C-alpha positions as CSV (number, residue, x, y, z in Angstrom):
1,M,41.7,2.1,-8.7
2,R,39.6,-0.9,-9.4
3,R,37.1,-0.5,-12.3
4,V,33.4,-1.1,-11.5
5,A,32.2,-4.2,-13.2
6,H,29.7,-3.9,-16.0
7,D,27.2,-6.1,-14.0
8,T,27.4,-3.7,-11.1
9,W,26.6,-0.7,-13.3
10,A,23.8,-2.6,-14.9
11,S,22.4,-3.4,-11.5
12,I,22.6,0.2,-10.3
13,L,21.0,1.5,-13.5
14,G,18.3,-1.1,-13.3
15,V,17.4,0.0,-9.8
16,L,17.3,3.6,-10.8
17,Y,15.1,2.8,-13.8
18,L,12.8,0.7,-11.6
19,G,12.4,3.6,-9.2
20,L,11.7,6.3,-11.8
21,M,9.3,4.2,-13.8
22,V,7.4,3.0,-10.8
23,N,7.1,6.7,-9.7
24,L,5.7,7.7,-13.1
25,L,3.3,4.7,-13.3
26,V,1.9,5.1,-9.8
27,L,1.3,8.7,-10.6
28,I,-0.7,7.7,-13.7
29,A,-2.6,4.9,-12.0
30,A,-3.5,7.0,-9.0
31,L,-3.9,10.3,-10.8
32,P,-7.4,11.2,-9.5
33,L,-6.3,11.0,-5.9
34,V,-3.0,12.8,-6.5
35,V,-4.8,15.7,-8.3
36,L,-7.3,16.0,-5.4
37,L,-4.4,16.0,-2.8
38,M,-2.6,18.7,-4.7
39,T,-5.5,21.0,-5.6
40,T,-7.9,20.8,-2.7
41,D,-8.1,21.1,1.0
42,P,-8.6,17.5,2.5
43,V,-10.6,19.0,5.4
44,H,-13.3,20.1,2.9
45,S,-12.8,17.7,0.0
46,W,-12.7,14.5,2.0
47,P,-15.8,13.0,0.4
48,L,-14.2,13.3,-3.0
49,M,-10.9,11.8,-1.6
50,A,-12.9,8.9,0.0
51,A,-14.3,8.2,-3.5
52,A,-11.0,8.5,-5.2
53,A,-8.9,6.5,-2.7
54,P,-10.1,3.0,-3.7
55,L,-9.1,3.9,-7.3
56,A,-5.5,4.3,-6.1
57,A,-5.4,0.9,-4.5
58,P,-4.5,-1.0,-7.7
59,A,-1.6,1.4,-8.2
60,L,-0.1,0.0,-5.0
61,T,-0.6,-3.6,-5.9
62,A,0.9,-2.9,-9.3
63,A,3.9,-1.3,-7.7
64,F,4.3,-4.3,-5.4
65,G,4.0,-6.6,-8.4
66,A,6.7,-4.6,-10.3
67,F,9.0,-4.9,-7.3
68,R,8.5,-8.6,-7.1
69,A,9.0,-9.1,-10.8
70,H,12.3,-7.1,-10.6
71,D,13.5,-9.3,-7.7
72,E,12.8,-12.3,-9.9
73,G,14.9,-10.9,-12.8
74,E,12.2,-9.0,-14.9
75,T,13.7,-6.0,-16.6
76,H,10.6,-4.6,-18.3
77,V,9.2,-2.5,-15.6
78,V,6.3,-1.0,-17.5
79,R,5.1,-4.5,-18.7
80,A,5.5,-5.9,-15.2
81,F,3.6,-3.0,-13.6
82,W,0.6,-3.1,-15.9
83,R,0.5,-6.9,-15.8
84,A,0.2,-6.7,-12.1
85,W,-2.4,-4.0,-12.3
86,R,-4.6,-6.0,-14.6
87,A,-4.2,-9.1,-12.4
88,T,-5.1,-7.3,-9.1
89,V,-7.4,-4.5,-10.1
90,R,-10.6,-6.1,-9.0
91,P,-9.5,-7.4,-5.5
92,A,-7.5,-4.2,-4.9
93,L,-10.5,-2.0,-5.7
94,L,-12.7,-4.1,-3.3
95,I,-10.1,-4.0,-0.5
96,G,-9.7,-0.2,-1.0
97,A,-13.4,0.3,-1.0
98,I,-13.9,-1.8,2.2
99,V,-11.1,0.0,4.1
100,V,-12.2,3.4,3.1
101,A,-15.8,2.7,3.9
102,V,-14.9,1.4,7.4
103,A,-12.5,4.3,8.0
104,V,-15.1,6.9,7.0
105,V,-17.8,5.4,9.2
106,L,-15.5,5.2,12.2
107,L,-14.1,8.7,11.8
108,V,-17.6,10.2,11.4
109,D,-18.5,8.4,14.7
110,V,-15.3,9.9,16.3
111,R,-16.4,13.4,15.2
112,M,-19.9,12.9,16.5
113,L,-18.8,11.4,19.9
114,A,-15.8,13.7,20.5
115,D,-17.8,16.1,22.7
116,T,-19.7,13.5,24.6
117,D,-19.0,12.0,28.0
118,A,-18.2,8.7,26.4
119,A,-15.4,10.1,24.3
120,V,-12.7,9.2,26.7
121,V,-13.5,5.5,26.3
122,V,-15.1,5.2,22.8
123,V,-12.9,7.5,20.7
124,P,-9.6,5.7,21.4
125,L,-11.3,2.4,20.6
126,L,-12.7,3.8,17.3
127,L,-9.3,5.2,16.4
128,L,-7.7,1.8,17.2
129,L,-10.2,0.2,14.8
130,V,-9.3,2.7,12.1
131,A,-5.7,1.8,12.5
132,L,-6.5,-1.9,12.3
133,A,-8.5,-1.3,9.1
134,A,-5.5,0.6,7.6
135,I,-3.1,-2.2,8.6
136,S,-5.3,-4.9,7.3
137,G,-5.9,-3.1,4.1
138,L,-2.2,-2.5,3.4
139,L,-1.4,-6.2,4.2
140,G,-4.4,-7.2,2.0
141,L,-3.0,-5.3,-1.0
142,A,0.4,-6.9,-0.5
143,A,-1.2,-10.3,-0.3
144,V,-3.2,-9.9,-3.5
145,A,0.0,-8.6,-5.2
146,E,1.6,-12.0,-4.3
147,V,-1.5,-14.2,-4.9
148,P,-3.8,-12.3,-7.3
149,D,-6.4,-15.2,-7.5
150,A,-6.7,-15.6,-3.7
151,R,-10.2,-15.6,-2.2
152,L,-11.0,-12.1,-0.8
153,R,-12.3,-13.4,2.5
154,D,-9.1,-15.4,3.0
155,V,-7.0,-12.4,2.2
156,L,-8.9,-10.2,4.6
157,R,-8.9,-12.9,7.4
158,A,-5.2,-13.4,7.1
159,S,-4.5,-9.7,6.9
160,V,-6.5,-9.0,10.1
161,V,-4.9,-11.8,12.0
162,L,-1.3,-11.1,11.0
163,G,-1.9,-7.4,11.3
164,V,-2.8,-7.9,15.0
165,R,-0.1,-10.5,15.7
166,R,2.7,-8.6,14.0
167,W,1.5,-5.0,14.6
168,Y,5.0,-4.0,15.4
169,L,6.2,-4.8,11.9
170,Q,3.5,-2.5,10.5
171,L,4.8,0.4,12.5
172,L,7.7,0.7,10.1
173,S,5.4,0.7,7.1
174,F,3.3,3.5,8.5
175,A,6.3,5.5,9.7
176,V,7.7,5.4,6.1
177,L,4.3,6.3,4.7
178,G,4.0,9.2,7.2
179,V,7.4,10.5,6.2
180,Q,6.4,10.2,2.5
181,F,3.2,12.1,3.1
182,G,5.2,14.8,5.0
183,V,7.5,15.1,2.0
184,F,4.5,15.3,-0.3
185,T,2.9,18.1,1.6
186,T,6.1,20.2,1.4
187,M,7.8,19.1,-1.8
188,P,5.3,17.2,-3.9
189,A,7.6,17.0,-7.0
190,I,10.3,15.3,-4.9
191,A,7.7,13.0,-3.3
192,I,6.2,12.0,-6.6
193,G,9.3,11.9,-8.7
194,I,11.9,10.5,-6.3
195,T,10.9,9.2,-2.9
196,A,7.6,7.4,-3.7
197,A,9.2,4.2,-5.1
198,P,11.7,3.7,-2.3
199,A,9.0,4.3,0.3
200,L,6.7,1.8,-1.4
201,Y,9.5,-0.7,-1.7
202,V,10.1,-0.6,2.0
203,V,6.3,-1.0,2.6
204,W,6.2,-3.9,0.2
205,A,9.2,-5.7,1.7
206,N,8.0,-5.2,5.2
207,S,4.4,-6.3,4.4
208,R,5.7,-9.3,2.6
209,H,7.8,-10.3,5.6
210,C,4.7,-9.9,7.8
211,L,2.8,-12.2,5.5
212,R,5.4,-14.9,5.5
213,P,3.3,-17.4,7.5
214,V,0.7,-17.5,4.7
215,L,3.0,-16.9,1.7
216,D,6.0,-19.1,2.5
217,L,5.1,-22.7,1.9
218,D,8.3,-23.8,3.6
219,E,7.0,-22.5,6.9
220,E,3.5,-23.8,7.1
221,P,0.5,-24.4,4.8
222,A,-0.8,-21.2,3.1
223,T,-4.1,-19.9,4.4
224,V,-4.7,-17.6,1.4
225,P,-5.7,-20.3,-1.1
226,A,-6.5,-19.7,-4.7
227,R,-10.0,-19.9,-6.1
């Protein structure tokens, strides 16, 4: 039987450490939203969740930054996470606030128009806009994780355009997030302690691939310029 090389064990342990630490750090950074999800009924506490959701956005960009640092050879996960959090907290909060505000307005309109004659036409359109806002927001967070000093308007423009052009790529991200949410509702300890980091890694890798036209200088000039 061939012995497993030391580098192989080091790589495996490094990935396990990355996943466990990212799970813990995301929990800490997004604690207000996690507490609300675990202790309240979203149907009744949605205003509080809408207020807490933008606070969780920097946790996502920090996780994406930690994944990127790990791929580049960084072994200090905690340092990489908080470095990314500090670098992206402002744009991430702004993107989170914009997406949540747009989603709340559109969903309130859906609720108001659901029983009207125009519901057949208007409601699907409003839900499509909610989906577009969510796709653009997720891509925007991935973009600022890659280019923290990018102009916000350029990030949002690129995210909307690529979200529409490459919508099929985002189906995977939202399928993974949907499964993760399902695990959270039934087994929150497993979702927080084990599956969160793998799910976020898939979302990050998929979003990064979707953003290649504006992030990969070998393909074409970037349209997410720095300030």
